[in-house]
GUBA-251069 format. One record per residue (C-alpha): x, y, z; residue in one letter. Coordinates in Angstrom, 3 decimals, padded with zeros to 6 digits. Each point is the difference from the previous one (the first is absolute). Example, Ala and Ser with C-alpha at 12.3 -4.5 7.8 and 13.67 -1.06 7.14 Angstrom:
residues 2
{x: 012.300, y: -004.500, z: 007.800, res: a}
{x: 001.370, y: 003.440, z: -000.660, res: s}
end
This chain:
residues 300
{x: 013.598, y: 018.752, z: -001.109, res: x}
{x: -002.677, y: 001.261, z: -002.738, res: x}
{x: -002.296, y: 002.869, z: 000.100, res: x}
{x: -003.887, y: 000.457, z: -000.907, res: x}
{x: -001.347, y: 003.540, z: -000.994, res: x}
{x: -003.629, y: 000.792, z: 000.301, res: x}
{x: -001.474, y: 003.682, z: -000.428, res: x}
{x: -003.536, y: 000.681, z: 001.146, res: x}
{x: -002.692, y: 002.328, z: 001.139, res: x}
{x: -000.939, y: -001.197, z: 003.719, res: x}
{x: 002.077, y: 000.431, z: 002.477, res: x}
{x: -002.384, y: -001.102, z: 002.238, res: x}
{x: 000.043, y: -003.270, z: -001.871, res: x}
{x: 003.531, y: -000.738, z: -000.127, res: x}
{x: 000.846, y: 001.355, z: 003.756, res: x}
{x: -002.736, y: -002.473, z: 001.406, res: x}
{x: 001.555, y: -002.874, z: -002.112, res: x}
{x: 003.530, y: 000.719, z: 001.272, res: x}
{x: -001.151, y: 000.531, z: 003.715, res: x}
{x: -002.551, y: -003.068, z: -000.027, res: x}
{x: 000.830, y: -001.888, z: 003.077, res: x}
{x: -000.126, y: -003.199, z: -001.787, res: x}
{x: 002.870, y: 000.954, z: -001.677, res: x}
{x: 001.504, y: -000.089, z: 003.839, res: x}
{x: 001.424, y: 003.602, z: -001.059, res: x}
{x: 003.011, y: 001.884, z: 001.341, res: x}
{x: 000.060, y: 003.623, z: -000.932, res: x}
{x: 003.609, y: 000.571, z: -000.435, res: x}
{x: 000.488, y: 003.359, z: -001.053, res: x}
{x: -002.072, y: 003.208, z: -001.384, res: x}
{x: 000.831, y: 003.396, z: -001.483, res: x}
{x: -002.492, y: 003.292, z: 000.521, res: x}
{x: -002.559, y: -001.639, z: 000.777, res: x}
{x: -002.375, y: 000.111, z: 003.690, res: x}
{x: 000.442, y: -003.856, z: 001.258, res: x}
{x: -001.774, y: -000.074, z: 002.805, res: x}
{x: -002.901, y: -002.119, z: -001.765, res: x}
{x: -000.967, y: -001.357, z: -003.439, res: x}
{x: -002.408, y: 002.565, z: -000.584, res: x}
{x: 002.712, y: 002.796, z: 000.891, res: x}
{x: 002.693, y: -001.548, z: -002.683, res: x}
{x: -003.024, y: -000.199, z: -002.296, res: x}
{x: -001.066, y: 003.893, z: 000.074, res: x}
{x: 003.683, y: 000.791, z: 000.097, res: x}
{x: 000.364, y: -000.963, z: -003.335, res: x}
{x: -003.310, y: 001.201, z: -001.273, res: x}
{x: 000.648, y: 003.311, z: 001.088, res: x}
{x: 003.234, y: 000.267, z: -001.411, res: x}
{x: -001.739, y: -000.841, z: -003.863, res: x}
{x: -001.724, y: 002.956, z: -000.050, res: x}
{x: 003.147, y: 001.710, z: -000.481, res: x}
{x: -000.804, y: -001.470, z: -003.411, res: x}
{x: -003.015, y: -000.949, z: -000.856, res: x}
{x: 000.565, y: -000.780, z: -003.781, res: x}
{x: 001.968, y: -003.085, z: 000.767, res: x}
{x: -002.427, y: -002.630, z: -000.243, res: x}
{x: 002.094, y: -003.227, z: 001.277, res: x}
{x: 001.641, y: 001.726, z: 003.219, res: x}
{x: 000.513, y: -003.152, z: 001.747, res: x}
{x: 003.435, y: -001.923, z: -000.091, res: x}
{x: 000.445, y: -003.667, z: 001.164, res: x}
{x: 002.656, y: -001.972, z: -000.267, res: x}
{x: 000.848, y: -003.323, z: 001.393, res: x}
{x: 003.395, y: -001.077, z: 000.617, res: x}
{x: 000.432, y: -003.978, z: -000.018, res: x}
{x: 003.262, y: -002.285, z: 001.291, res: x}
{x: 000.614, y: -003.387, z: -000.405, res: x}
{x: -000.497, y: -001.938, z: 003.246, res: x}
{x: 003.270, y: -001.095, z: -000.702, res: x}
{x: 000.645, y: 003.426, z: 001.874, res: x}
{x: -002.322, y: -000.181, z: 002.749, res: x}
{x: 002.912, y: 000.327, z: 002.458, res: x}
{x: 002.088, y: 002.521, z: -000.947, res: x}
{x: -003.259, y: 002.372, z: -000.463, res: x}
{x: -000.697, y: 001.725, z: 003.026, res: x}
{x: -002.633, y: 002.807, z: 000.062, res: x}
{x: 002.758, y: 002.581, z: 000.287, res: x}
{x: 001.781, y: -001.598, z: -002.993, res: x}
{x: -002.791, y: -000.211, z: -002.153, res: x}
{x: -001.058, y: 003.679, z: 000.784, res: x}
{x: 003.759, y: 000.762, z: -001.029, res: x}
{x: -000.902, y: -001.462, z: -003.244, res: x}
{x: -003.062, y: 001.514, z: -000.475, res: x}
{x: 001.422, y: 003.513, z: 000.434, res: x}
{x: 002.801, y: -000.697, z: -002.411, res: x}
{x: -002.515, y: -001.117, z: -002.599, res: x}
{x: -002.295, y: 003.102, z: 000.540, res: x}
{x: 002.873, y: 002.138, z: -000.572, res: x}
{x: 001.366, y: -001.892, z: -002.999, res: x}
{x: -003.378, y: 000.208, z: -001.886, res: x}
{x: -000.285, y: 003.706, z: 000.683, res: x}
{x: -002.763, y: -000.268, z: 002.349, res: x}
{x: 000.755, y: 002.425, z: 002.323, res: x}
{x: -000.960, y: 003.594, z: 002.129, res: x}
{x: -003.526, y: -001.825, z: 000.293, res: x}
{x: -002.016, y: -002.029, z: 002.579, res: x}
{x: 000.284, y: -003.882, z: 000.609, res: x}
{x: -000.649, y: -002.658, z: 002.542, res: x}
{x: 002.227, y: -003.438, z: 000.010, res: x}
{x: -001.597, y: -003.006, z: 001.235, res: x}
{x: 000.774, y: -003.983, z: 000.335, res: x}
{x: -002.457, y: -002.682, z: -000.476, res: x}
{x: 000.747, y: -003.709, z: 001.775, res: x}
{x: -002.689, y: -001.457, z: -001.893, res: x}
{x: 002.143, y: -001.901, z: -002.329, res: x}
{x: 002.760, y: -002.168, z: -000.444, res: x}
{x: 002.312, y: 002.506, z: -001.416, res: x}
{x: 000.780, y: 003.671, z: 001.647, res: x}
{x: -001.658, y: 002.611, z: -001.685, res: x}
{x: -000.483, y: 003.541, z: 000.648, res: x}
{x: -002.834, y: 002.617, z: -001.225, res: x}
{x: 001.034, y: 003.640, z: -001.131, res: x}
{x: -003.051, y: 002.500, z: -000.138, res: x}
{x: 001.241, y: 003.438, z: -001.343, res: x}
{x: -001.724, y: 003.371, z: -001.336, res: x}
{x: 000.561, y: 000.683, z: -003.436, res: x}
{x: -000.797, y: 003.345, z: 000.924, res: x}
{x: 003.219, y: 001.068, z: 001.596, res: x}
{x: -000.005, y: 002.567, z: 002.650, res: x}
{x: 000.297, y: 003.369, z: -002.177, res: x}
{x: -002.979, y: -001.444, z: -002.211, res: x}
{x: 002.063, y: -001.470, z: -002.782, res: x}
{x: -000.559, y: -003.399, z: -001.503, res: x}
{x: 002.506, y: -002.664, z: 000.459, res: x}
{x: 000.642, y: -001.201, z: -003.377, res: x}
{x: -001.022, y: -003.579, z: -000.677, res: x}
{x: 002.077, y: 000.246, z: -003.563, res: x}
{x: 001.575, y: -003.979, z: -000.557, res: x}
{x: -000.468, y: -000.627, z: 003.917, res: x}
{x: 000.297, y: -003.558, z: -000.800, res: x}
{x: 002.625, y: 000.294, z: -002.221, res: x}
{x: 002.088, y: 001.867, z: 002.514, res: x}
{x: -001.345, y: -002.525, z: 002.688, res: x}
{x: 001.457, y: -002.729, z: -001.044, res: x}
{x: 003.227, y: 001.085, z: -000.410, res: x}
{x: 000.216, y: 000.938, z: 003.744, res: x}
{x: -001.578, y: -003.352, z: 001.111, res: x}
{x: 002.956, y: -001.670, z: -001.712, res: x}
{x: 002.648, y: 002.811, z: 001.331, res: x}
{x: -001.498, y: -000.264, z: 003.811, res: x}
{x: -000.261, y: -003.765, z: -000.091, res: x}
{x: 003.621, y: 000.177, z: -001.097, res: x}
{x: 000.881, y: 002.410, z: 002.353, res: x}
{x: -001.177, y: -002.113, z: 003.499, res: x}
{x: 000.795, y: -002.974, z: -001.698, res: x}
{x: -003.790, y: -001.112, z: -000.105, res: x}
{x: -001.107, y: -003.160, z: -001.897, res: x}
{x: -001.226, y: 000.649, z: -003.420, res: x}
{x: -002.537, y: -001.923, z: -000.717, res: x}
{x: 000.355, y: -001.630, z: -003.871, res: x}
{x: -003.633, y: 000.748, z: -001.374, res: x}
{x: -003.544, y: -001.471, z: -000.425, res: x}
{x: 001.339, y: -003.712, z: 000.425, res: x}
{x: 000.568, y: 000.204, z: 003.411, res: x}
{x: -003.378, y: 001.817, z: 001.242, res: x}
{x: -001.880, y: -002.690, z: 002.041, res: x}
{x: -003.243, y: 000.058, z: -002.080, res: x}
{x: -002.037, y: -001.981, z: 002.850, res: x}
{x: 000.425, y: 003.247, z: 002.099, res: x}
{x: -001.372, y: 001.983, z: -002.659, res: x}
{x: -003.597, y: 001.599, z: 000.293, res: x}
{x: -002.313, y: 001.307, z: -002.932, res: x}
{x: 000.882, y: 001.391, z: -002.379, res: x}
{x: 003.892, y: -000.530, z: 000.289, res: x}
{x: -000.943, y: -004.078, z: 000.014, res: x}
{x: -001.422, y: 000.363, z: -003.232, res: x}
{x: 002.227, y: 002.483, z: -001.157, res: x}
{x: 003.052, y: -002.382, z: 000.783, res: x}
{x: -002.213, y: -003.110, z: -001.632, res: x}
{x: -000.036, y: 002.015, z: -003.070, res: x}
{x: 003.919, y: 000.909, z: -000.206, res: x}
{x: 000.814, y: -003.896, z: 000.678, res: x}
{x: -002.007, y: -000.966, z: -002.968, res: x}
{x: 001.517, y: 002.782, z: -002.190, res: x}
{x: 003.439, y: -000.889, z: 000.905, res: x}
{x: -000.513, y: -003.880, z: -000.907, res: x}
{x: -002.102, y: 000.899, z: -003.019, res: x}
{x: 001.776, y: 003.020, z: -001.840, res: x}
{x: 003.272, y: -001.759, z: -000.388, res: x}
{x: -001.554, y: -002.919, z: -002.255, res: x}
{x: -002.866, y: 001.705, z: -001.787, res: x}
{x: 000.921, y: 001.613, z: -003.465, res: x}
{x: -003.163, y: 002.409, z: -000.448, res: x}
{x: -002.620, y: 001.451, z: 002.042, res: x}
{x: -002.258, y: -002.576, z: -001.130, res: x}
{x: 001.710, y: -002.684, z: 001.320, res: x}
{x: 000.284, y: 001.878, z: 003.437, res: x}
{x: -003.492, y: 000.595, z: 000.016, res: x}
{x: -000.735, y: -003.820, z: -000.366, res: x}
{x: 002.781, y: -000.507, z: 002.540, res: x}
{x: -001.067, y: 002.594, z: 002.876, res: x}
{x: -003.732, y: -001.666, z: -000.364, res: x}
{x: 000.897, y: -002.748, z: 001.206, res: x}
{x: 001.018, y: 001.823, z: 003.719, res: x}
{x: -003.666, y: 001.796, z: -000.517, res: x}
{x: 002.218, y: 003.066, z: -001.456, res: x}
{x: -001.838, y: 002.291, z: -002.490, res: x}
{x: 001.943, y: 002.993, z: -002.409, res: x}
{x: -000.931, y: 003.237, z: -000.974, res: x}
{x: 001.745, y: 002.430, z: -001.826, res: x}
{x: -000.159, y: 003.842, z: 000.142, res: x}
{x: -000.236, y: 001.551, z: -003.127, res: x}
{x: 000.998, y: 003.638, z: -001.207, res: x}
{x: -003.576, y: 002.034, z: -000.411, res: x}
{x: -001.909, y: -001.668, z: -002.536, res: x}
{x: 002.838, y: -001.441, z: -001.959, res: x}
{x: 001.349, y: -003.567, z: -000.216, res: x}
{x: 003.348, y: 001.156, z: 001.700, res: x}
{x: 000.539, y: -002.056, z: 003.304, res: x}
{x: 001.431, y: 002.120, z: 002.865, res: x}
{x: -000.587, y: -002.264, z: 002.943, res: x}
{x: -000.851, y: -003.432, z: 001.166, res: x}
{x: -002.237, y: -000.920, z: 003.410, res: x}
{x: -000.296, y: -003.204, z: 001.575, res: x}
{x: -002.888, y: -001.316, z: 001.690, res: x}
{x: -000.937, y: -002.735, z: 002.503, res: x}
{x: -002.170, y: -000.968, z: 003.082, res: x}
{x: -002.081, y: 004.110, z: -001.095, res: x}
{x: 003.290, y: 001.659, z: 000.640, res: x}
{x: 001.851, y: 001.408, z: -002.785, res: x}
{x: 003.680, y: 001.294, z: -000.658, res: x}
{x: 002.074, y: 001.782, z: -002.367, res: x}
{x: 002.809, y: -001.769, z: -001.348, res: x}
{x: 002.811, y: 002.307, z: 001.305, res: x}
{x: -001.687, y: 000.202, z: 003.498, res: x}
{x: 000.150, y: -004.213, z: 000.692, res: x}
{x: 003.947, y: 000.789, z: -001.633, res: x}
{x: 001.939, y: 002.006, z: -002.080, res: x}
{x: 001.132, y: -002.984, z: -002.218, res: x}
{x: -003.739, y: -000.384, z: -000.816, res: x}
{x: -000.824, y: 003.457, z: -001.715, res: x}
{x: -001.927, y: -000.982, z: -003.223, res: x}
{x: 003.071, y: 001.496, z: -001.593, res: x}
{x: 002.374, y: -002.303, z: 001.753, res: x}
{x: -002.405, y: -003.036, z: -000.063, res: x}
{x: 000.091, y: 000.813, z: -003.879, res: x}
{x: 003.394, y: 000.046, z: -000.655, res: x}
{x: 000.456, y: -002.825, z: 001.692, res: x}
{x: -002.684, y: -002.084, z: -001.952, res: x}
{x: 001.499, y: 001.303, z: -003.210, res: x}
{x: 003.247, y: -001.170, z: 001.060, res: x}
{x: -001.071, y: -003.589, z: 000.622, res: x}
{x: -001.380, y: -000.065, z: -002.903, res: x}
{x: 002.856, y: 000.577, z: -001.693, res: x}
{x: 002.087, y: -002.691, z: 001.867, res: x}
{x: -002.513, y: -002.235, z: -000.677, res: x}
{x: 000.694, y: 000.819, z: -003.989, res: x}
{x: 003.586, y: 000.051, z: 000.161, res: x}
{x: -000.373, y: -003.667, z: 002.040, res: x}
{x: -002.521, y: -001.378, z: -002.761, res: x}
{x: 002.396, y: 001.030, z: -003.014, res: x}
{x: 002.701, y: -001.338, z: 001.777, res: x}
{x: -001.599, y: -003.304, z: 000.710, res: x}
{x: -001.048, y: -000.042, z: -003.602, res: x}
{x: 003.061, y: 000.492, z: -001.445, res: x}
{x: 001.631, y: -002.553, z: 001.805, res: x}
{x: -002.774, y: -002.316, z: -001.425, res: x}
{x: 001.019, y: 000.808, z: -002.979, res: x}
{x: 003.811, y: -000.509, z: 000.227, res: x}
{x: -000.842, y: -003.531, z: 001.746, res: x}
{x: -002.083, y: -000.936, z: -002.980, res: x}
{x: 002.685, y: 001.262, z: -002.717, res: x}
{x: 002.659, y: -002.005, z: 001.691, res: x}
{x: -002.434, y: -003.222, z: 000.301, res: x}
{x: -000.849, y: 000.217, z: -003.749, res: x}
{x: 003.772, y: 000.011, z: -000.877, res: x}
{x: 000.771, y: -003.178, z: 002.368, res: x}
{x: -002.858, y: -001.395, z: -001.993, res: x}
{x: 001.156, y: 001.318, z: -003.558, res: x}
{x: 003.160, y: -002.169, z: 001.209, res: x}
{x: -001.262, y: -003.022, z: 001.178, res: x}
{x: -002.123, y: 000.184, z: -003.408, res: x}
{x: 003.067, y: 000.159, z: -001.885, res: x}
{x: 001.534, y: -002.500, z: 001.317, res: x}
{x: -002.600, y: -002.652, z: -000.975, res: x}
{x: 001.173, y: 000.012, z: -003.433, res: x}
{x: 003.348, y: -001.636, z: 001.079, res: x}
{x: -000.025, y: -003.388, z: -001.666, res: x}
{x: 002.763, y: -002.147, z: 002.072, res: x}
{x: 000.321, y: -002.611, z: -002.863, res: x}
{x: 000.564, y: 002.426, z: -002.906, res: x}
{x: 002.636, y: 001.571, z: 002.457, res: x}
{x: 001.647, y: -003.069, z: 000.560, res: x}
{x: 000.471, y: -000.625, z: -004.292, res: x}
{x: 001.323, y: 003.783, z: 000.059, res: x}
{x: 002.258, y: -000.863, z: 002.457, res: x}
{x: 001.589, y: -003.241, z: -001.575, res: x}
{x: 000.153, y: 001.552, z: -003.627, res: x}
{x: 002.001, y: 002.692, z: 001.846, res: x}
{x: 002.530, y: -002.692, z: 001.378, res: x}
{x: 000.682, y: -001.915, z: -002.918, res: x}
{x: 000.597, y: 003.153, z: -002.126, res: x}
{x: 003.021, y: 001.090, z: 002.457, res: x}
{x: 001.111, y: -003.621, z: 000.294, res: x}
{x: 000.262, y: -000.026, z: -003.922, res: x}
{x: 002.120, y: 002.980, z: 000.255, res: x}
{x: 002.615, y: -001.234, z: 002.288, res: x}
{x: 002.109, y: 001.901, z: 002.041, res: x}
{x: 002.745, y: 002.488, z: -000.742, res: x}
{x: 002.995, y: 000.441, z: 001.950, res: x}
end
């Protein structure tokens, strides 16, 4: 189970999207809205936002996506139960919402639209919402014994539409290129083979890099939006680690080469000194020593 959180300004746009007949939508639950028609739902949301007109983004939109492996166990009632627990854990309370299920994709998923202006006119906080959401999703996945996807590697690329299709192409290219590059120039050249360009974000008018963006097919993504491991700081750290590892390997190979040369040099010295050996001279010396011992005789 994973959650995608979006904040916006138009209840009309998001409600029309969620209740689109092409999505084979089932409206599973509502709270605080008149659900006689699509228009009445929209009016209900908009009317409540007038309690706090200072808030620009009043629309809260969350999709809860489950693995296709959990399809049989996820009845409508079970998905509503999970949605309620998720909202409660996220402290999204005392406000309007609708919960709808779409059947247009292989994996089960529901959409939640809620009003960020609660029934008392207070703003529902979004501070660290993505961090909290990730933890809550993991807890609910464990609680209901749901399948936990292992990451982007399992996403079915052929089913993706733009801009997600390009986003995952950049992800795959970075995944392959970063581990084998030692600096940004090498990474730039490697990504260029896949039609990807790199642009840096600088701090003010300085040369201090604050972020990195990757562009392909006319789409641009911040590194951290492609994946957390591809933020500027994390890529830069990995490239420097790769360079250090390469330097250590080069030094080890050089030392090994020097030691091998030194050992071979000793062998050659030994063989060279052996070339001074004269077998005739050695035989004369041997006979001289034998005659000397014979002349002296033996002593008992």
